[in-house]
Steps between C-alpha positions, in 0.01 A plus 500: 500500500832319509574210259507156630784264391548149627802397686623302203478812266691699767772249505517498118554866504762469764685246289476716189631813696804301618568397130458867397738636772754236399463590138393155385118576442394450143179518303343376187623226246811696413586519870562878503627647829248662732580872538240627747357403827147534374583250207623252744191514712279462186701197396458350857139554504451358151686184616274484810191509294618239265564273805146564621577723803265776612614834338283778361428503130706720268354853471404595155441850361134562441387676181314823547 
């Protein structure tokens, strides 16, 4: 089953991808440069969650 994201979360990812492609995307308190596409998407979804938009919860590794 496909994951469902709100329109707002999708726009947040779009904005972050633009920043990543320009080379201006940063993360963390030290404002380190984002190096991968996956990292940029994770940052955007995190921002969307903080704003209260509908985005799936982070997946966690389950212990065996």
